[in-house]
Each structure stands twice: as structure tokens, then as C-alpha cells.
N, C-alpha and C positions, 0 to 999 in steps of 0.2 A: 330495288332502288336505294337502299341504304348504302350499298357499296359505291354507287355512282355519286351520291351526295358526299360521301367521305372523300372521294377523289377530288371532287369539285372544291370542297373546303380546304383540302390539303394544298391544292394548286394555288389558291389565293392566300395561303399562309406563308408563301415563300416570296422573297424579293428577287433573288437570282439563284438559280440552281438549288443550293443547299442552305442558303441564308434565310433566316426567318424574315417575315414581313416587317421592315423597319418603318413603315408608314402608318402604323396603328399605335394608338396611345398605350395599349397594354405592353407591347414590345418595348416602347420607349421607357415606360415605367420600370420594367424589368432591367433594362440596360442601366437606368439611373441608379437603381438599388445595387446592381453589380459593381458599378464604378465607385460608389460610396464605400462599399465593402473593400474594394481594392485599395482605395485611398487610405482607409483605416489601417490596412496591413502595411502599406508602404511607409506611412507616418510612424507606425509602431516600430518598424524595423530600423528607421533612421534617427529617431529621437533619443536624446541622452537624458533628458529630464522630463518630469510630468508636464511642466509648463511648455517646454519645447515641443512636446507631443501635440498639444492643442494648436500651437502655432503652425506646425508642419501639417497637421490634419486639415486645417482650414485652407492653407495654400495648395496642398496636394489635391484636395477635393475640388477646388476651383479649377485647377489645371486639368485634371483627369476628366471631370464632368464636361467641361467645355469642349475638350478634344473629342470625347465620345459622342456627345449629342450633336455637335456640328458635323462630324463624320457620318453619323447615322442619317441626318437630314439630307446631306448632299447625296449619299448613296440612295436614299429614297427618291430624290428628285431625278436622278439619272438611271433609275431602275430599268426602264424600258430600253435604254441604250445598252446597259450591261447584259440584258437578256440575249443580245446578238452574239455574245462571246461564249466560249465554253467556260466551265466552272473555274479552271485554273487561271485563265486570263482575267476573268471577272474578279477573282480573289486577289490577284496582283494589283488590279486597279483600286480595289478597296484598301489594300495595304498602302498604296501610294497616297490615297486621300488622307488616311490617318497620319502618315508621315508629314504631309504638307501642313496639316493643322497642328501637329506636334511642334513643327518648326516655328509656326506662327506664334503658338502659345509660349514657346521658349524665348522668342525675341521679345514678346510682351513682358515676360517674366524678368528678363534682363533689364528692360526699360523701367519696369516697376521698382527694381532694386536701386537703380540709379536715381529715380525720383525720390524715394524714401531716404536715401543716404547720399546727398549731393557731394559729400567729401570724398567718396570713393566712386568716381564716375567710371563706368565700365560699358563699353559699347558692344562687346562680344565676349562670350565665354564658351570656348570650344568644348571643354569637358562637360559643362552643363547641358549644352545642346546635344552633344553626342550621346550622353547618358540617357537623356529623355527619348531620343530617337530609337536607341537600342531597346529600351524598355517597352516603348510603344510597339516596335516591330515584333518583339517576342510575345507580348501579351496578345496582340492582334492575331499572330500566327497560331497561338494556342487556342484562341477563341474560334478561329475559322476551322481549325482541325476538329474541335469539339462539335461544331455545327455540322461538319461534313460527316463525322461518325454517327451523329444523331439522325441525320437525314438518311444515311445508309441503313441504319437500324429500322427507321420508320418505313422505308421502302420494302425492306425484307418482311416486316410484319404485315404490311399492306398486301404485298404480292401473295404471301402465304394465306392470308385471310381471303383474298379474292379466289385463290385456287380452291380452298376448302369450301367457300360459299358456292362456287360454281359446281363443285362435285356434289355438295348436298342438294343444290337446286336440281341438278340432273337426276339425282336419285329420287327426288320428290316430284318429278314430272308426272302429271296425273296418269298418262298412258302407261308409263313404266310401272308405277305402283299398282295400277289397276290390272295390267296384264300379269304382273308377277303374282299378285294375290289370287287372280282368277286361275292361273296355272296351278298354284298351290291348292286351291279349293278343289280342283278336279282330281288332285292326287289323294285327297283325304279319304276317298272311298276305295280307290284302286290300290294306292300305295301309301298308307298312313305314315310309315317310317320315313319315307322320302319326303313327304309333305312336312313333317316335323323338322327334318334336316334343312329343308329349304327355308322354312321360317327362321331358323337359327342363322342361316346364311344371310338372309335379308336384314336381320337385326344386327349382325356383325358389320355389315356394309354401312348401315346408318351410324353405328358406333364409331367406326373408323373415321368418318367425315367430321365427327364432333371431337376427335382426339386433339388435345391442345399441345401435344409434344412437338418439338421442332425436328426430332429425329426418331425414326423407327428402324428396326432391323430389316434386312433384306427378306428374311424369312416371314416377317409380319406382312410386308408389302406383297409378297407372293401369295400369302394366305388370303388377303383381301381380293387379289386379282382372281384367284381360283374360285372363291365363293361367288364373285360377280359373274364369272363364266358359267358356273352351275345354274345361277338364276336365269341368265340369258338363254342357256341351253333348254330350260323348260319352255321358254316362249318360242324359240326358233326351231327347236327339235333338230332334225337331220340337216336343216339348212345351214347350221353352224358346225363347222369342223375346225378343231383346234390342234395345231401341231406345235409342241414344245421342243425347242432345241437347246438343251443345256446339260451339263455334266454335274450331277448332284454331288459327286465325290470331290469336285474341285471348287465349287462356288462358295464364296465367303458368306454363308447365311447369317452370321452374326454381325456383318458389316452394317454400320449406321448410315442411313440415307434419309433425305427429306421425305415426308409421307406423301402419298398419292402422286408418285411419278409414273408408275407403270399402269395403274388401273385406268386413269383418264385416257391414255393412249389406246388401251384395249377397247374402251367404250367408244371412242371416236372411230376406230377401225370397224367395229361392228355397225355403228350407226350410219357411217358414211360409205362403207365398202361392202358389208355383208347384207344388211337389211334391205337396201334398195334392189338387190338382185333377186329375181324370181326363184332361182335355184340355190340361193345363198352362196357360200364360198368357204374357202379355207383361211383361217386366221393363223398367222405364223408369229410365234413369240420366241426370241432368241436371247439367251444370257450367256456371256462368255467371260471367263476370268483372263484378263490380258495383263497379268503381272501386277503393276502398280495401278491399273485401271480396271473398271468393270464396264463391259460393253453390253448394251441392251438395245434391242430393236423389235419393232412390231410392224408386220406387213399385212396387207389385205388386198384383195382383188379390186380393180376399178370397175364401177358399174358401167354397163354399156351406154352408148350415147342415147339421149332422150330420156334416160332415167333420172328422176328427181333426186338430186344430191344436195347435201347441206354443206357446201364448201366453205361458206363464210364462218360457220361455227367451228369448222375444222381448223381454219387459220387462227381463230381466236385462241383455241386450246393450245396450238403449237406456240404461239407468241407467249402465252402464259407460262408454258413449260420452259421456254428459252429464258425468260426473266427469272424464274425460280432457280434454274441451273446457274445462271450468272451470279445471282445473289448468294447462293450457297457455296459455289466453288470458284467464282471469278472466271479467269481465262483458262483454268484447268479443265473445265467441262466443255465438251463439244457436242453439237447437235447437227445432224444432217438429214436431208429429205431427198429421197430418190423416187422419181416417178417415171414409169415406162408406159407403154400402151396398155398393159394388162395388170401392172402391179404398183402399189403405193407403199413406200417403206419409210418409217421414221426411226432413226437410230440416234442414240446419244451415248456418250462416254463420260464417266465420272471417276474421279480419283478415289482410291481407298484411303480413308482417314481414320 
């Protein structure tokens, strides 16, 4: 449940796409403090004397705060309308709103100067207006870029956390833990050495799900997958047959990849393809060095009709993997699913980095 609550709260913390929720007082307060700090910097950069600094600080703060707060309030009011568009279009609308209020504030500023100095009546100042619009455009663009990168980072952390939580949760399924320990307990009298090795494998699997690193080596990922297969082999026995297709002389074992990419696919293949079959089946694992890319695939037989299968959980795992690959590699990573009458195959390609 904690993961679901985090997703729920995160969804409500956004106004449009990657922008924070501008309808809450906390965000408005943070925006106010940021605009005051910006006003201080602008006044400090343009003032010639100490007295001039305070005058410019007051005028600049009034100008910047008014534009920022009014733009934020309007964006908040039309938030539902903006959600209909993609992030790029919504950001363009926000920039247009800021420019409109900047233009209004500039006109009011020109009128204010004319009112305080009647001898120098000025109805328009192109340089003043253009300078304010350019500054607003640049500052708003930088701010939107910051929020976009922050949202991208948050999504990356959230997706990785979800994946590791799901992996840990699957490891802690009562039946998995019970069956694993029961199989190990039976070995303690017949094969104590293998029982000890199996306990170490189980401990390493738990340890990997708690690893906080963003990247692990391919060798470490294969080690976790191998240990997991040995644990499942104790439970399924001859029902589980594993065929590895890889060239150990050419694979980049020191290549860094996001953790828990291969092992969840293996788990799903066993859980959805091997376990429901009375006679089990063959699990195929392929790793191929394709030059600038690494190709990985996992295949399993499809249970016969009428056999209870957990297809929903399988789709969730694949969606999770798709999101992780996209966050880690963008469009460079590719995932494909092939399904025939007798075989189910999930393959993905990741770039070497």
C-alpha cells in the first residue's frame, strides 16, 4: 500500500504534467520566496548606488511578484483545461500567460512613471517592454526546464522503487518463502552442503532487492538470476529445464545496467509459463552482444487451455520493465513480445554505456 499512496500523492502534487501544484499555499509561498530572491539579484545587478539599489529592489519586487503570482493563479484556474494537452503545448500556454502579464505590468510601469513625473510624459517604451518580455521568457523557460528535469528524476526514482518493491514483495510471498525453506530443510539431512548453498542463494536474492544502487554489472545481474533459478530448481525439480544461449567469451560482463531487469522476467516466465504446466517446461534465456547493443530475451512455453494463468500480473511486470527501460535509456531501448501457439517470448535491447 505505501507505493500506491505515494503514486496518489504524487499525482495530486502536479498541476500539468511536470509542473508542481500551483493551487496550494505551500507552492505559492515557495514561488513568492523565489521571486523575491530573483528581484534581489536583478536589483543588485542594475543598481549603481546603495540608495538606488533599494529603490530598484522595491520596484522590481513589485513587478516580478505580481507577474509570478498572477500567472500562477491563472494557471491554477485553467489547470483542468491544460491537462488535455501534452506537456510541450501546456508549457507553451504557461509561457504565453507569463508574457501577457509581463506586458500588462510593463504598461502599468510606464503609466506609473508618467504619473510620478508629469514633465516627461511617455506612453510607450519599446526597449523597456521588450527587455521585460525577454527576461520573463528566459526565466520562465529555465524554470519549466528545471521542473521537467525534476519530474523526470522523480519518475525514475518512483519506477525503480516500484520495481524493487515488487521484486521484494514477490520474494516475500508466503508460499515462495515457505516452499524454499521447506526444500532447504529437506536437504539438511540428505545434502547439507547443498542446503547451505541454497540458504546463501536465498540471502543473496533478498540482498539484491534491497540494493540502492542505480546500476549493477551484467555479471551481478546474471549471478542473481542464476541463484534464483537454483532456488526454483529445488522446488520444481525436473519440471524446470533451463537453456542458456550466450557466448561467455564475447559478452560484456562489466557492462553497467539497471538492476533487476533479467530476474523479474525469469520469475514471470516460471510463474506464468512453467509452473501451471503439469510436466513443467523449458525456460530459454538468451544474451547476445550486438555491437553497440546488448540483446536479452526470455522465453517460456504457454500453458494449455484451461490451465489457470496469471496473465494480469505478467502484463504489470512487462509494463514496469518498459517504463524502467524508457527512463534509463530513452528511445534507445527496445522491448518486444512475441506470442505463438506454444511459446511466449519477451526480448529487449539496451545500448552499451
